[in-house]
N, C-alpha and C positions, 0 to 999 in steps of 0.2 A: 524455488527450483527443486525438482525431484532428481535424486541421484541414486543409481543402483550401485551398492557397495560390495555385494557378494552374491554369487550364485552357488547353491548347494544342490547337486544333482544326485538323487537317490538312484534313479534308473530312468534313462530317456534315450531311445535310439541306441546308438553304440556306446554312449557314455554311461558309466555306472560308478557310484560312490566317488564323485569328483567335486572339488570346490574351486571356484574361480573368484579371486579377489580383484575388485575394480577400484578405480580412483576417480575423483572429479576431473572434468576436462575431457581429454581425448584418450580412448583406450583402443589399441590396435590388436585384434585377435588374428594372428597369422598362422597359416598352415597350408599344406599342399591339398590338392583335390582329394575328396573323400576322407579328410581328416576329421570332419564333424563340425565344421563352422556353421553351416546352415542349420544343423541339428541344435546347436547352442542358441542360435537366433530364434528358432521355433520353440525351444524350451522356455525362453523369456515370454514369448507371446502366449503359449499354451498356459503357462502358470498364471499370467495376469488375467486372461480372458476365458480360460476353460478349455478342456480337451474337446476336439471336434466329435460330432456324432459319428458312429460307425457307418461306413458306407459313403461318407461325404467326400468332396474333392480334396480336402486337406488330410494329410497323414496324421495318425495319432502318435507315431513314434514309440509304441510300446516295446519294451526290451524283448528281443528275440529269445533270450535265455531265461526269461521269467524273472521273478523277484520283484522288489519294490518298484513302483512306477510313479514318477513325479519328482518333487523336490521343493526347494525354497528360493525365493528372491528377496534379498535384503535391500531395503530402500531407505533413504534419508529424505524426508519431505519437509519443506519450510513451514508447513501448517501442522502436520501430524507428528513430526519427529522421526526417530529411527523405528521403522516397522519391519516385521518379518511376514512375508506372504508365503504360505505353504499350501501346495495342492497335491493331493495323492489320489490314487484310484478309489473310486466310490461310485457315485451316480455316473451318468454318461459324461457330464462335464467335469467330474471329479469332486472330491470333498475339499473345500478351501477353508483355511483358518488364517485370520489376520491377527498378529500379536502386536499390541501397542506398547509404548514405553512404560505406561503405568501398570502393565501386567494384564490388561483386559484382553480377552480372546473373543473375536466375533467372526462372522461368516461373510457370505456373498454381498449382503447389504452394506457392510462396512467397506468391503473391497470396492464396491460401486462408488461410495463417497470418496475413497482415496484416489480412484481413477477419474474423478470429476464427471462421472456419468458416461464416459466414453466406452463404446463397444470396440470389438477388434477391427471391424471395417473402418470406423471413424479414426482409430488410432493409426492404422496402416496407411490411410489416405494422406496423412501429414508426416508422421514421425518415423515411419519405417518404409524403406524402399530398397530395391535391388537393381542390378544391371538389367535383368529381364524386363522389369517395368519401364526402364528408360529406353530399351530397344524397341518396345512396342509403340513408342511415339512415331517411329519412322513409318509405320503402316497406317497412320491416321491422316485424314485430310485436315484442312484448316479448321473447319467448324468443329470436328470431333476433338481436335487437340485443345482448342479453346475451352470446350466443355469439360474436358478431363482436368485442366488446370483449375477451373472453378470448383469442380466436384471434389478436388483434393482437400479443400478447406471448408467445405460445407457438407455436413452429414446429410445424406439422402438426396443431394442435388443430382447425382447420376441416375438414381432411381426415378426422380421426378422427370428428368428429360426423357427417359425411356417410356414412362407412363404417359407423358404428354404426346409423344409420337404415336403411341398405340391408340390414345383417345382420338387424335386427329384422323388416323386411318379408319377407325370405326365410324367417325362422323361422315367421312367421305363415302363410306359404304352405305350409310343410311340416306343422305340427302346432299345434292349439289344443285346450284341455281339453274344451270343449263344442262344438267345431266339427264340421261335416260335410263341408265342401268340401275342406280340406287333404288332401294325398296320404296322409299317415300315418294320419289318421282314417279315410279310406276303406279303406285296407289293413287296419287293425285290425278293422273290422267284417267285411270279407271273410274274414280269417283265423279269426275266431270262428265264422262260419257253416261253413267247411270243416272245422274241428276237430270241431264237433258232428256233421257228417255221417260223418266217419271213425270216430268213437266208435261209432256205430250199426253200421257194418260189422264192427268188431272183436268185438262181442257175439254175432255169428253162430256162432262156434266156441269150444267149451270147451277144446279141446286147444291153443289158441293160446298161453295163458299158460305152461304147462309147457315147451313148445318154446322159447318166448322166453327163459325162465329158463335153460334149458340152453345156449342160444346165448350169453347173457351170461356164463355160467360159462366156456365155451370162450374167449370173448374175453379174459376176465381171465387165463386160463392162458396164452394166446398172448402177452399182454403180459409176464407173469412170465418166460416162456421167452426173450422178446427181451432182457430185462435180463440173464438168465443167459448168453445167447450173447454179449452185449456184454462182460460181465466175463471170460468165457473168451477172447474175441478180444483183449482188453487184456492178459491174462496171456500169451497166445501172442506178442504183440508184444514184451512185456518179455523173455520167454525167448529170442526171436530176437536181441534186443540182447545178452543175456548170451552167447549162442552165438558171436556175432561178437567179443566181448571176450575170450573164453577163449584163442585163439591169441596175442593181444596180451599177455596176462598171462605166458604161457610165454616169449615173446620178451623181455619186460622182465627176467625172472629170468636168462636166458642173458646178456644184455648186462651186467647188474650183476656176474655172476661173472667175465666176461672183464675188466672194469674193475679188479676187485680183483687179478687176475693180473698185469696190466700194471704197476700201481703208479704211481710219480711220473712216470717217463719224461721227465727234463729235456732241453730242447732250446732253443737260442736262437731268438728270433723271426725268421721268414723266413730260417732258417739255410741251407736248400738253395739258395735264390736268391742269398743273399750269397756262399756258398762257390763256387757255379758262376760267379758274376760275377768273383770274385777269381781263380779258376782260369783263366778265359778271359783275363783281363788278364795273368796270369803267362805263359801260353802265347804271347800276343801280344808280351810283352816279350822272351822268348827269340827269337822270330822276328825282332823288330826288331834285336836285337843281331847276329844272324847276317847279316841283310841289310845293315846298315851296314858291317860288316867287309868283305863282298864288294864293296860299292860303292866303298869307299875304295881298294881294290886296282884296280878297273876304271878309276877316274879317273886314277890314275897312268899306266896304260897308254895312255889316250886323249889325253893332253895334247899339242896341235899345236905346230909351229914358228911364229916370228914372220913375218907376211905382208909382200910388196913394196909400196911406196907410190907408184911412178912411174905405174903403169897407172891408179890411182884418179883422178889429176888429169886425165888425158885423157878419161875417161868423164864426169866432172862438167862439163867444157866442152861436150860434145855434148848433155847433158841439159838445158842452159839453154834450149833451144828448145821444151821441152814445153808451156809455158803458151800460146804462140802457136798451137801445133798443136791443142790441145784447144779453144781459143777458136774457131778456124775450123771445126772439126768440129761444135762445139755450135751455132754459128750456122747451119750448113747443115742440121743435123737440126731445129733449131727452126723454120726457115723451111719445111721440108717439112711438119712437123707443123701449123703454122699454116695452110698452104695447104689441107691435108686438112680441118682443122676448119672453115675458112671455107667450103670447098665444101659441107661437110655443113650448115652454117648456111644457105647459099644454097638448097640443096635443101629444107630444112625450111621456110624462108619461102615458097618457091614452093608447097609442099604446103599450108601454112596459107592462102595466098591462093587456092588452087584453080587454079593456072596450070601448064601444061606448059612454056611458053616464057616466060621472064621478060624478053624484050627490050622488049616494049611498056611494062611497068611500069618497067624500068630507064631508058627514055628519057622517060617521062612527067614532066610538070611537078609537082614536090613543093615548090614555093616557099612562102614565108610568105603570099603573097596567096591561094593555093589553100587553105591551112590556115584563113585567116580566112573564106574562103567556106564551107568545111565547118563551121566553128564557128557561123556564122550560121544555116545550115540545121539544125544539131543543136539550137540554142536554140529555133528556131521549132518544131521537132518536139516538144521537151520542153514548151513552153508549151501546144501543142495537146493533148498527153497529159494534162497537169495539169488543164486546163480540163475535159476529159472526165471525169477522176476526180472532180473537185469536184462536177460535175453529178450523177454517179452517187451520190455520198455524200448530197447534198442530197435527191435523189429518195427514197433509202432512209429518210432522217430524216423527211421529210414523210409517207411511207407509214406509218412506225411511229406518228407522231403521229395520223394519221387512224384507224389501227386502235385506238389507245388511246382516242381520243375516242368511237369507235363502241362500244367495250366499256363506257365510262362511261355512254353514252346508254342502252345495253341494260340496264345495272344500275339506272339511275335509273328507267327505265320499269317494270322488274320490281318495284321497291320503292315505287312511287308509290301514291297513293290510289285506291281503287276508284271505280266509277261512282256508287255511292250517295253517297259522301263528296263527290265532285265536284259532283253535283247539289245536295246540301244547301248546299255552300259558295257556289254561284251564287245561291241563294235567301236566304242569311243577311242581306245588306245591306237587302233589303226587310223582313224580319222585324225587323231592328234599328230601322228607322224606325217601324214599327207599335208596337213596345214603348215607344219614347220618347213616342209620341203618347198611348198608353194611360196611361202613368205620369203625364204632364202633366194628362190629363183627370181621373184619380183624385185627384191632389193638389188640383186646383182645387175638386172637389166636396166634399172632406172637411175642408178647412182651417178653415172657419168653424164647422161643427157639432161638431167634435171638441174645441174649446178648453174648454168648460165641463166636459166629461167628464174631460179630462186634469187640470184643476184639482182635480176631486173625487178623482181617483186620487192626486194629489200630497198632498192633505190626509190621505187614508187612510194613506199611507206615513209621514207625519210623526206622526200619532196613534199608529200602531203602534210607532214608534221611541221616542216619549216614554213609552208604556206599558211597554215592555221595560226602559227605563232606570229608571223609578220603580217597577217591579214592580206596576203597577195593571192587573190582568188584565181588569177590567170595561171599562176604557178601551181595552184591546187588542182586546176583542171588538167594540166599536163601530167601531174602525178597520178591522178585518177585514170587517165588514158593509159599510162604506162602500166599501172596495176591491172587494168582490164586485159591488156595484151598478154601480161604474164599469166594471168589466170586462164585465158583462152589456150595458150600454148601448153600449160600444165595439164588441163583437161584433155586436150587432144593427145598428149603423150600418154596419159593414163589409159585412154581408150585403145591405143594402137601399139604402144611400144613396151608393154610390160613383159612380153614373152611368155604369157601364161595360156594354157588351154582353157576351153569353155568350162570343163569340169572343175579345173582348179579355181577359176574365178568364182563359180557357183559355190564351191566349198568355202572359199574365203568370205564371200558375202554372207553366207549362212552362219558360219561359226567364228569368224575372226573377231576378237575382242571379248568373246564369251568363254574363253578357255578356263578361267578360274571357276566360273559358275558350273560349267559342265564337269570339270574335275571333281567339284564337291558332290554333284549328283552321282557320279560313278563311285566315289568313295563311300557314299551313303549305302549304295547297293552292296558294295563289298563288305561293309561293317555288318549289314543285316545277315548275310550268309555266314560270316565268322561267328556271330553270336548264336545263330541257329545250330551250327556244328558243335559249339561248346555245350549247349543245352542237351543235344542228343547224346553226346559223350557222357555227360553227367548222369543222364537218366539210365543209360546202360550200366554205368559203374554201380549205381545204387541198387539196380535189380540184382547184380551179382552179389553185392554185400548182403542183401536180404536173403538170398538163397543159402549163403554160408551160415548166416545166423539161424535159419530154420533147421539146418543140419545139426548145429551145436545144441539147439533146444531139444531135439530127440534124445541126444546123449544125456542131457541134464535130467530129463523125465525118467530115464532108466535108472540113473543114480538115486533119484528121490525114491523110486519104488523099492530099491534094494534096502535103503536105510529104514524105511517104514516096516519092511518084513522083519528086520533084526529087532526093531523095537517091539514088535508083536511077540516074538519068541521070548523076549526079556520079561514081559508082563505075565506070560503064561506060567512062569515059575512061581508066581504068587497066587495062583488059582484063578486068575482073571483071563477069560477067553474072549475071542472076538478081535476084530481089527479096529483099533481106536486111533483118533487123531494124535499125532506126535506131541502136540502142544500140552496135552493133559497127562502124559505119562509121568513127568516129574511129580505132579500133584497126586497121582495114584500111589507112587512110592512114598510120598509124605504121609498119606492116609494109612498105609500099612504100618509105618513106624508109630503113628499116633494110636492105632488099634493095639499094638503090643504094649505101649505105655499105659493105656486104659486098663488092660487086664492086670498089670502089676499094681496099680492103685486100688483096684477092687479088693485084692487080697489084703492089702495093708489096712483098709478101712474096716474089714471084718474083724481083724485082730483088735483094733481100737474099740469096737462095739462090745466085744466080750469082756474086756477089761473094765469098761464103765458099768456093765450090769453087775459085776461082783461088788464094786464099791458102793453102789446104790442099795444093794441088799443089806449090807451091814448097817447103814444109817437108818433104814426103815425099821429094822427090828428094835433098835434103841429108842426110836421115837414112839413106837407103840407101847413100850413099857412106861414111858413118862406120861402118856395120855391116859393109860389105864384100860384102853380098849382098842381093837383094830379100827382104823379109818382108811378111806381111800387115799392113795398117794397125793392126789390133787388137793385134799382137804386137811392133810396132816399138819403142816405148819400153819395153815389158816386157823385151825382150832387152837393151837398154842397162842398165836397172836391175838385171837379174839378175847381170850381170857386177859391177856395183858392190856388190851384196849379198854376193856370194861373198867378196870381199875383206874387207868389214866383218864377215861372219859368222865368219871364221877368227880375227880379232882379239877379237871378243866371246867366242867359245868358250873361248879360252885364259883370259881373265879370269874367266869364269863358273865354269870347272872349278876354278880356284884357290880361289874363294869357297866352292864346294860342298864341297870337300875339308875346309876348316876347319869348316863347319857340321856335317858328318857326324861329325867327331871329337867335337864338343861333344854331339851327340845320343847318341852311343854311351855317353858317361859318364852322361847322364841315364837311359838305359834300364837300365843296370846298377844304379843306385841304386833305381829303381822296382821292380825284381825283388826286391831284398832287403826292401823295405817290404811287398810283397804276401805273401811267404813268412811274415813276422811275423804279419800279420792272419789268415792261414789257421790258424796254430798257436793263436791265440786262440779261434777258432770251435771247433776240436777239443777244447780244454780245457773250453769251456762245455757241450759235449755228452758230456763224459767219454768221449771216443773217442781211441784211439791211432793211428788212421789213417783213410783215406778210406772203407774198407769198414765199419768200425765206426760212422763218422759217418752213413752212409746208413741203417744198421740202426736207430740211435737216432732218425732222422727218421721211419722207418716206424712205430716204436712211438708216437711223439708224434701222428702223423696218425691212427693207429688209435684212440687215446684220444679225440681230438676227434670222430671219426666216431661212436664209441659214445655220447658225450654228446648229439650231435644225434639219434641214434636214440631215446634215452630221451625227449627232448623231443617227438619225432614221435609216439611211442607214447602219451604222455600226452595230446597234442592229439587223437589219433584216439579215445581212450577218452572224452574230453570231448565230441567231436562226436557220437558215437553215443548219448551219455547213459548210459553204463555207470557202475555204482558203483565205489568204490575196489576195487583188486585183491584186497583181503582179503575183499570181499563177493561175489566171483564164484565159484559152485560149479564142480565138475568138469564136463567136457564130457559125460560119460556121464549124470550126474544131470540135466543140462539136456535131453538128448535124451529121457530117460525121461519127464520131465514134459511135454514137447511132445507125445509120443505119447498120454499120458493125456488131455490137453486135446483132441486131435484126436478120440479115441474119444468123449468127452463131447459134443462138437459134433455128431458124426455121430448119436448117440442123440437129441439134441434135434431135429435136422433130421427124423429119422424120426417122432418124436412130433408135430411141427408139421404134417407132411404128413397124418398120420392125423386130427388135430384139424381141419385145414382141410377135409378131405373130409367129416367129420361135420358141420361148420358149413355147408358147401354143401348137404348133404342136408336139414338143419334148415330152412335158408332156403327150399329148394324146397318142403318140406312146408308151411311157413307160407304160402308163396305160393299153394299149391293150396287151403288152407282158405278163402281169399277169392277165389273164382273170378270174381267180377264185375269186368270191366275198368274199370268206373267208379271202383272203389276205387284202382286204380293211377293213374288220371288225377287223382283227388283228391289223392293223396299227392304226385304230381309238381307239381301246381298249388300245393299248400300250401308245398312246399320253395322253389319259384320266388318266391312272394309273400313268404316269410320272408327270402329273400336280398335282394329289393328293399327290404323294410321295414328290414333291417339297414343297407343303404347309406344310406337316407334318415335313419335314426336317427343314423348317424355324421355326416352332413352337418349335421343339426340341432344335435348336440352341439358340433361345431366352431364353428358360428356363435354358439351360446350362450356358449362359452368366450371368443370374441372380444369379444362384448358385455360380458361380466363384466370382462375385462381393461381395456377402454376406460373403463367406469364407474369402476374402481379408479384408473386413471391420472388421469382428469379430477378425480375426488374429491380425490386427493392434491394436485393442482395447485391447486385452489381453497383447500384447507386451508393449504398452505405459502406460496404466492406471492401469490394474489389479494388477501388482506386488507391487506397492506402497501401494495400498489399503489393499492387503492381509498382507503385512509386518506389518502395523499398527494394523490390526485386529488380527494378530497372537499373538502380545504381550498382547492385552486385553483378548483374549481367554485364554491364559496361566494364567493370573491373575484371571479371573472369575472361572476357574476350580481348583484354588488353586494349580497349578503345576501338576495336574494329567495328563495334556496334555501340551507338550512344545510349541504348536502353530499350525497354519494352513499353509499348503504348497500348491503350485500350481504344480500339476504333469505334466509330459511331454505331456500327451494327453489333457491337458487343464482342467482337473478335479481338484476340490479342495478337499484335504484330510486333516485329522487331524493326528498329530504326537504325540504319547504317550511319556511319560517321559522316557521310555526305548528306544526310537527311532523307535518303530514300528509304521507303518502308517495304518490308517483305513479310509475306505470310509465313507462319512458323513451318509450314510444310515445305517451303522453298529453301530452308536452311539445311546445312549439312547435319549428319547424324550427331556428331559431337556437339555442335552449336545448339541443336535442339535439346540435347541432354542438359547442357549448361543453363538454358532458359528454364527448363523444367526444374532443375535443382534450385535455381534462384527463387522460383515461385514457392517450392516446398519450404525452403529455409525462411522465406518471408512470411509465409503462413504460420510457421512455428513461432517466429518472433512476435507476430500479432496476437498469438494465443498464449503468450508467456504468463500473463496474470491469471488466466482461467485454466490453462493446461500446461504446467511447467515440466513437460515430460522429457526424458532423454531422446536423442535422435539416433536411430539404428540404421546403418547403411551397409549393404552387402556388395562391395567391390563395384561402385557405380562410375569410377573414373578411368576405366581402361581405354576409352577412346580418346582421352585428352592428350594433346601434345605436351612436351616438356614445359613450355611457357605457361599454358593455361592450367596445367596441373599444379604448377607453383602458385598461380593466382588462387586456385581452389584451396590449397593448403593454407595460404595466408588468411583467407576468409574464414576457414574453420578455426584457426588460431585466434582470430578476433572474436568469434562467436562462442568460444568455449567457456567464457566467463558467465554466460547466461544459460548454456545448455551442456549437458554431458553428452559426448559422442561415443558410440560403440561402432568401430569400423572393422568389418570382416574382410579379409583379403588373402589371396593365394600368391600375391606378388611380393617377393622378398624385399625389393627396393622400397615398398610402401611401409615396411616395418620400421624403418628409421627416418621416414620423411617428416614426422612431426616432432617438434622440440618438446621435451618434457612429457611425452606421452607414455602411458603404460603399455608395453609390448608383451603380449601373452601368446606363447606358442601352443596352439591347440594340439599339435602332434605329441606334446608331452615333454619336450626338451626344456621349456620354460626359459626364463631370462632373469636378469637381476632386477628388472622393474615390474614384473608380473609373475604370478604363480598360477599354474594349473596342476593340481595334484589329485 
């Protein structure tokens, strides 16, 4: 069973940010008219099945005030568990998300599975209905009502019935057995007439029949020749395939002979690659041994003497000054760079300010006081702008409201009553008073004289009843005679003693008994004009409000212009001219401040640069004295370090050469060992290939490669034979035999072609001769007309046959439906209908013609259209609930009802409540009502006040 546990409305119709908690069993959603009950019902259907298309008959219920559109429906399902279905604005049907208990989130496909494949129409046909749907039953005849009950439980049944009726109508428009108007009947008569006329033309020539027989003989021979040519062409194609396969057969035999000649051809896997890799490594090992021996000899010759240590101490003392030198040079360079960057920033700020000379801006007042003055002007400008924007928005809103009301007024005027109905409604109050006076006058005139007659009639009824009970037919005859006398006297009195004028009698006969209906018609006219007056008043009020708003807008525009003028005078004090947008004035003030700060930083960097130049000069003079000669600044410390490096290099070189000599001797021993291992692996490869040397090894490799190549050739030949569809090589004849047979087929085809040309020529001559036998041009016209009408008749016959097949299929489908499904549903509904009517009807039965009828307690059957409105509704509800019960396993949905019991009397309403109490263990019920007494009618039900007052058993917040 599926249960709706909670509704979360983001925005839907008049509801916004609301949550409704529901419970299993029965939930009563109570509220007055226009509280939003139907909106909540539509929210459930829209969330489950999608928002309607714009312009469709269904309302979308988008919030008038804007904001979020959509919400959530929380359900607990026996198969899927607790799920949340969320639908929000997106595509036309909305963006849907289904959240499962395990955290998965899926879309429309998952929702379709959760709803068991039901669409909105199928769901509403069984599980959701309102009072309006039940009231529509009263306007149906017997057959229409039966079809409506069947369609409620069978998706598409109503569409099938309409489609079947349309098909039958179209079939009648095409053909009827005894019809004259349908298109096919007209064509049949015309074809018969043309055929009779053409038969007369054919009788004019005796030679026509032999020529026609010869023409038919030629046509048969041409057909046989076409079959012979097709067989020869197929044989030619097969021989062409065999001719392609013959060279492949020869190539296969040659390959197989060469494979037998080569034999086994043993060779190790990837032998050539492995041998050449080992050979290259052996050559490299030999080269390494020679290289190491030469390098060991060279190291011994290159070994230097030990260096002097006194000069190193002097150089390191001088190099201690390097840090101070670099610091001074870096400070000088940094200061120069900063000065250039700041100058660039100053030029950029002047360009952004649009100034060629920044002296005015640099000297201008940029204090906090000026900033506060600017802030006040900006806020004043912002307020004026916002006021103008709000006025524009309100004017647009009021204009839209005025347009909407004008459209509603036009629609109301278009759908209103006509002049005749308006005139009649104005006269009805006067007619009403005349009718009341006539009735009073008639009652006063007849009350005294009718009493004896009525007593006589009552005695007649009693005598007849006693006679029937005692089976005394003589007494019954006396009672009938007395009754006839009473009726005669009463009719005579009605015609002569009522005391009414002819106009009064005519008025009573025309309107008596219809007062309530005519009152409703007059009230409908009155309500129309009341609503029209309301719309006219609202339209005039909105026009006045729009005029006042436009006057306020002119004042707001003047205030905005004044604040912009004052902002312009403010920025002129900083050397900036022209009228600029108010939004950039604070940015200009910030740029002026930044320009003043940039000038201060330039002066500071110039002082740092001069100080660094003085420090670097002192270090340079001391370095030149130590070197002994002037050198460029960039090479000064490099020269000192070079001398230091020369001493260190000699010491390091000696130590490094000693280490290298030891390593090379170790590497020499490893290279000799590697060479011996490689020579052993090469010998192993030669043994596997049964080769005594390198030349024999390569020859064995060639034989192995050729064997693999021949194997691939065999596979390729087999694949080619398979692709061209050739038989096995044993079934392929010699190439000479194939060529001979191809030549024979070509000659046979040539002979057939010559014979066909001869026969075609003779056929043309026969057709010309037959054409000359009938020289009257009317005959050709008749033949052409006959063929054209036959073609039209053939198309109409196909159309008729297609519609006939559709009708037959629909009859079969609905017949099977009634036989398989409907009896069980009606049997269950029959018991509930009996209980709802308190035994007044014994149940519902399915008649032989497929109609549903109600059976009274006395066994008499009635068509559903003969029942009262409330009893029809009870039959319809019984069928709906029975259908829901039959679908419990495949579609265990809640049942949604919108106040469908208002026509029930107290007893039958109690029976209906008892039935729902019984069914609530299998289905959840959501009952929407505006009747306060229904809120407490169900025991243990959750009562939810839609108006917002709530209750102890349900919450709407």
